[in-house]
C-alpha positions in Angstrom: 25.3 -23.0 -148.9 23.7 -21.5 -145.8 20.3 -21.2 -147.7 20.6 -24.9 -148.6 21.2 -25.8 -145.0 18.2 -23.8 -143.9 16.0 -25.5 -146.5 17.3 -29.0 -145.5 16.6 -28.2 -141.8 13.1 -27.0 -142.8 12.6 -30.2 -144.8 13.7 -32.5 -142.0 12.0 -30.5 -139.4 -2.3 -33.2 -130.7 -4.7 -33.8 -130.7 -4.9 -37.5 -131.6 -8.6 -38.0 -130.9 -9.4 -38.9 -134.6 -6.6 -41.4 -135.0 -8.2 -44.8 -136.0 -6.2 -47.6 -134.5 -7.2 -51.2 -134.0 -7.5 -52.6 -130.5 -4.1 -53.2 -129.2 -4.1 -54.8 -125.8 -7.0 -57.0 -124.6 -5.4 -57.2 -121.2 -3.3 -54.7 -119.2 -1.8 -56.3 -116.1 -2.6 -54.6 -112.8 0.5 -53.9 -110.9 1.5 -52.2 -107.7 4.7 -50.3 -107.4 6.4 -49.4 -104.2 9.1 -46.7 -104.7 11.8 -45.5 -102.4 14.3 -42.9 -103.7 14.9 -39.5 -105.3 11.9 -37.7 -106.6 13.6 -37.0 -110.0 14.0 -40.8 -110.3 10.3 -41.2 -109.5 9.4 -38.7 -112.1 11.2 -40.8 -114.8 9.4 -43.9 -113.5 6.0 -42.2 -113.8 6.8 -41.0 -117.3 7.9 -44.5 -118.5 4.7 -46.1 -117.2 2.5 -43.4 -118.7 4.1 -43.4 -122.1 4.3 -47.2 -122.3 0.6 -47.5 -121.4 0.8 -51.2 -120.9 -0.2 -51.4 -117.3 -2.9 -50.5 -114.8 -0.7 -49.3 -112.0 -0.5 -47.6 -108.7 2.6 -46.1 -107.1 3.0 -46.2 -103.3 -0.7 -46.9 -103.0 -2.1 -50.1 -101.7 -4.2 -51.8 -104.4 -4.0 -55.5 -103.4 -2.6 -56.5 -106.8 -1.2 -60.0 -107.4 2.0 -58.5 -108.6 4.1 -55.9 -106.7 7.4 -54.4 -107.8 9.6 -52.7 -105.2 12.0 -50.0 -106.6 14.8 -48.9 -104.3 17.2 -46.3 -105.7 20.2 -45.0 -103.8 23.9 -44.2 -104.6 23.7 -44.7 -108.4 22.1 -48.2 -107.9 18.6 -49.3 -108.6 17.2 -52.5 -107.1 13.9 -53.9 -108.3 12.2 -56.8 -106.5 9.4 -58.8 -108.1 6.6 -60.2 -105.9 3.6 -62.4 -106.7 1.0 -62.5 -103.9 3.7 -61.4 -101.4 6.2 -64.1 -102.5 9.6 -62.8 -103.7 10.2 -64.1 -107.3 13.5 -62.4 -108.0 15.5 -59.2 -107.6 17.5 -57.3 -110.2 20.2 -54.7 -109.5 20.9 -52.0 -112.1 24.2 -50.2 -111.6 25.8 -47.1 -113.0 29.1 -45.2 -112.5 27.4 -41.8 -112.8 24.6 -40.4 -110.7 23.3 -38.7 -113.9 22.6 -42.0 -115.6 19.5 -42.9 -113.5 17.0 -42.4 -116.4 18.5 -45.3 -118.3 18.3 -47.5 -115.1 14.6 -46.8 -114.8 14.0 -47.3 -118.5 15.7 -50.7 -118.4 13.8 -51.7 -115.3 10.4 -50.8 -116.8 11.5 -52.5 -120.1 12.3 -55.7 -118.1 8.9 -55.7 -116.3 7.2 -55.3 -119.7 9.2 -58.3 -120.9 8.3 -60.3 -117.8 4.6 -60.1 -118.8 5.4 -60.8 -122.5 3.8 -57.6 -123.6 4.4 -55.9 -127.0 7.8 -54.4 -127.5 9.0 -51.5 -125.4 12.4 -51.0 -127.0 11.8 -47.3 -127.4 12.3 -47.0 -123.6 15.9 -48.2 -123.8 17.0 -46.5 -127.0 19.5 -43.7 -127.0 18.9 -40.4 -128.7 21.7 -38.5 -130.5 21.0 -34.9 -131.3 22.7 -31.6 -132.2 22.0 -28.3 -130.5 23.0 -24.8 -131.4 24.8 -23.3 -128.4 26.3 -20.1 -129.8 26.8 -18.5 -133.3 28.6 -21.0 -135.5 28.7 -23.4 -132.6 26.6 -26.6 -132.7 27.4 -29.5 -130.3 26.2 -33.1 -130.4 24.8 -34.9 -127.4 23.8 -38.3 -126.3 20.5 -38.6 -124.3 17.6 -40.9 -123.3 14.3 -40.6 -125.0 13.0 -38.1 -122.5 16.2 -36.0 -122.9 16.5 -36.0 -119.1 20.0 -37.5 -119.4 22.5 -35.5 -121.5 26.1 -36.2 -122.4 28.2 -34.0 -124.6 30.1 -36.1 -127.2 31.2 -33.6 -129.9 31.9 -29.8 -129.5 33.8 -27.1 -131.3 32.5 -25.7 -134.6 29.4 -26.6 -136.5 28.6 -30.3 -136.0 25.2 -31.2 -137.5 22.8 -33.9 -138.5 24.0 -36.9 -136.3 22.8 -40.2 -137.5 23.1 -43.6 -135.9 25.5 -45.8 -137.9 24.6 -49.0 -136.0 20.9 -49.2 -135.0 21.4 -52.4 -133.0 24.3 -51.4 -130.8 24.1 -47.6 -131.0 27.8 -47.3 -130.6 28.7 -45.4 -133.7 27.3 -42.3 -135.4 27.7 -40.3 -138.7 27.8 -36.6 -138.5 28.8 -33.6 -140.7 31.3 -31.0 -139.6 31.1 -27.7 -141.4 34.2 -25.5 -141.9 35.9 -24.5 -145.1 34.2 -27.6 -146.5 31.6 -30.1 -145.4 33.2 -33.3 -144.0 31.3 -36.4 -143.2 32.7 -38.4 -140.3 32.0 -41.8 -138.7 32.6 -41.7 -134.9 32.9 -44.7 -132.6 31.4 -43.5 -129.3 33.3 -46.1 -127.2 36.8 -45.8 -128.6 36.6 -42.2 -129.8 38.0 -43.3 -133.2 36.9 -40.9 -136.0 37.0 -41.8 -139.7 36.6 -39.3 -142.5 34.3 -40.7 -145.2 33.5 -37.9 -147.7 34.1 -34.1 -148.1 32.4 -31.5 -150.3 32.5 -27.8 -151.0 28.7 -28.0 -151.0 26.1 -29.7 -148.8 27.0 -33.2 -147.4 24.6 -35.0 -144.9 23.6 -38.6 -144.1 19.8 -39.0 -144.2 19.4 -42.8 -143.9 21.4 -45.9 -143.2 20.7 -49.5 -144.3 23.4 -52.0 -143.6 26.5 -50.8 -145.4 24.5 -48.4 -147.6 24.1 -44.7 -146.8 21.8 -42.2 -148.4 23.5 -38.9 -148.5 22.4 -35.4 -149.6 25.4 -34.1 -151.6 25.9 -31.0 -153.6 28.9 -31.6 -155.9 27.7 -29.3 -158.7 25.9 -26.5 -156.9 22.5 -28.1 -156.4 22.0 -31.0 -153.9 21.0 -34.5 -155.0 20.5 -37.9 -153.3 23.4 -40.3 -153.5 24.0 -43.8 -152.3 27.4 -44.4 -150.6 28.7 -47.9 -150.1 30.8 -48.1 -146.9 32.6 -51.3 -148.0 33.6 -50.3 -151.6 33.5 -46.5 -150.9 31.6 -46.2 -154.2 29.3 -43.1 -154.6 26.3 -43.5 -156.8 24.0 -40.7 -157.8 20.3 -41.5 -157.5 18.6 -38.2 -158.4 19.7 -35.8 -161.1 17.3 -32.9 -160.8 18.9 -29.5 -161.4 17.0 -28.0 -158.4 16.9 -29.4 -154.9 16.6 -33.1 -153.9 17.3 -33.8 -150.3 16.6 -36.1 -147.3 16.5 -39.5 -149.0 15.1 -42.5 -147.1 15.0 -46.1 -148.0 11.4 -47.3 -148.4 11.2 -51.1 -148.6 13.5 -53.1 -150.8 13.2 -51.3 -154.1 12.3 -47.7 -153.4 13.5 -44.5 -151.8 11.6 -41.4 -150.9 13.0 -37.8 -150.9 12.0 -34.2 -150.8 12.3 -32.1 -153.9 11.3 -28.7 -155.1 10.7 -29.9 -158.7 7.1 -28.6 -158.5 8.2 -25.3 -157.2 7.7 -26.1 -153.5 9.0 -29.0 -151.4 7.1 -32.2 -151.9 7.8 -35.8 -151.1 8.5 -38.1 -154.1 9.4 -41.7 -154.4 11.8 -43.3 -156.9 11.7 -47.0 -158.0 15.3 -48.1 -157.9 14.6 -50.8 -160.5 12.6 -48.9 -163.1 13.8 -45.3 -162.3 10.2 -44.1 -162.2 9.6 -41.0 -160.0 6.2 -40.0 -158.6 4.7 -37.9 -155.9 3.7 -39.8 -152.7 1.0 -37.6 -151.3 -1.3 -35.1 -153.0 -2.2 -33.2 -149.9 -1.0 -30.0 -148.3 0.6 -26.9 -149.6 4.1 -28.3 -149.2 5.6 -31.3 -147.5 8.8 -31.3 -145.5 10.1 -33.8 -142.9 9.8 -37.4 -143.8 10.8 -40.8 -142.4 10.1 -44.5 -143.3 9.5 -47.8 -141.5 8.9 -50.9 -143.7 5.8 -50.2 -145.7 5.0 -47.0 -143.8 6.0 -43.4 -144.3 5.4 -40.4 -142.0 5.6 -36.8 -143.3 5.0 -33.3 -142.2 2.8 -31.2 -144.5 1.9 -27.5 -144.4 -1.9 -27.0 -144.3 -2.3 -23.2 -144.0 -1.0 -20.2 -146.0 -0.4 -17.3 -143.7 1.7 -14.4 -144.9 2.2 -13.4 -141.3 2.4 -15.6 -138.3 3.0 -19.3 -138.0 1.6 -21.8 -140.4 0.1 -25.2 -139.5 2.2 -28.3 -140.2 0.6 -31.6 -139.4 1.9 -35.2 -139.5 0.4 -37.9 -141.8 1.0 -41.6 -141.9 1.1 -43.3 -145.4 0.8 -47.0 -146.1 2.7 -48.0 -149.3 0.6 -51.0 -150.0 -2.8 -49.3 -150.2 -1.9 -45.6 -150.4 -4.0 -44.9 -147.3 -3.4 -41.6 -145.5 -4.0 -41.1 -141.8 -3.7 -37.7 -140.0 -1.7 -38.0 -136.8 -1.8 -34.3 -135.6 -4.4 -31.6 -136.0 -2.8 -28.3 -135.0 0.4 -26.4 -134.5 3.8 -26.8 -136.1 4.7 -30.5 -136.1 7.9 -31.4 -137.9 10.9 -33.7 -138.1 9.1 -37.0 -137.6 11.3 -40.0 -136.7 10.1 -43.6 -136.4 11.2 -45.7 -133.4 13.2 -48.9 -134.1 10.1 -51.0 -133.8 7.9 -48.7 -135.8 5.2 -48.3 -133.1 6.3 -44.8 -132.0 7.1 -41.5 -133.8 9.2 -38.8 -132.2 8.8 -35.3 -133.6 9.3 -31.6 -132.8 6.3 -29.4 -132.0 7.1 -25.7 -132.1 5.0 -23.2 -130.1 5.9 -19.5 -130.4 9.5 -19.3 -129.3 9.5 -22.7 -127.6 9.7 -26.3 -128.7 8.6 -29.7 -127.4 9.6 -33.2 -128.1 6.4 -35.2 -129.0 6.1 -38.9 -129.0 3.1 -40.5 -130.7 2.4 -44.1 -129.6 0.6 -45.4 -132.7 -1.0 -48.5 -131.4 -1.9 -47.0 -128.0 -3.4 -44.0 -129.7 -1.7 -41.4 -127.4 0.7 -38.6 -127.6 3.1 -37.2 -125.0 5.3 -34.0 -124.9 8.5 -33.0 -123.2 9.6 -29.3 -123.1 12.9 -28.4 -124.7 15.3 -25.8 -123.2 16.5 -24.9 -126.7 15.7 -25.6 -130.3 17.2 -28.9 -131.6 19.0 -28.7 -134.9 18.4 -32.4 -135.6 18.1 -35.7 -133.8 18.1 -39.5 -134.4 16.3 -42.0 -132.2 
């Protein structure tokens, strides 16, 4: 079972100068920001504005812009005042009960400014991230964080708790996760009430890989080898989707009538699709020496593919974007070990892990803006969901 877990982690686990993206914003508002407060709070503000890339901005520098936004942070409260040509338009106060929650206050404030100008969606700023982190042998905890991982809250500890997945993408108040002990147990946890519901158990592998309404795609090993199943939360019915005697893992819904998954049916891990109406199975991408992490958003698919074959040393894994409608393939990264891609809720951003020697970074590709940003990680994440 440990080998299967290792394979699944591998399966689920820039230079963006050649990314071809159509023109995104014809107009970026010029804004002036006056900030007063803690330098750590200022750091988050700068990060948000840089990653969002929707404004021409200055911070604490006179630019004579028509719009000025004054940020005042103190004692767990953030006040943002909107000015147009020196005239106060409105003020918004963001409050928190914890001094550690300030990243979310800043994220929400920048999100609101983006909405004020009716610019393209910036929902990724206010999304929560749930992730599992190995802290000791046979000890993996699950945490709640903001997208920069600056805020961190422990929500599950004790034992091996792996592969957290949001159960409700809209409200982000429930998660699925697997607890490993004498058997693998799949739980649903309400983060507000603390109520935990046992859904499934197995002597083999048992992991949620995708959620669509009341339908779950789970990797489940009932007879020794893992396959992709669909689990109905309402009826509690479990339906087997793949039946290969080898390894089929990491199923993802792809549009209304297909799923994609990773299988070793060609000897090495490759991404396949299955038509749920006809049952037809086919490879998705004929590129790379093997394909591992995969995620989907509407007609798009992103995957990680190995492009080198080193017997010693690290191999190169790059990310590719696939369009189901025309089978087009776009390279998103060009070097290093890039894995575990995860689309944002609006499909415009991809979060992934970049490994360098003994260290890792969180990477965020802003597809329309044609930019990538990195955040260092203190430890290696086991898995995450955005």
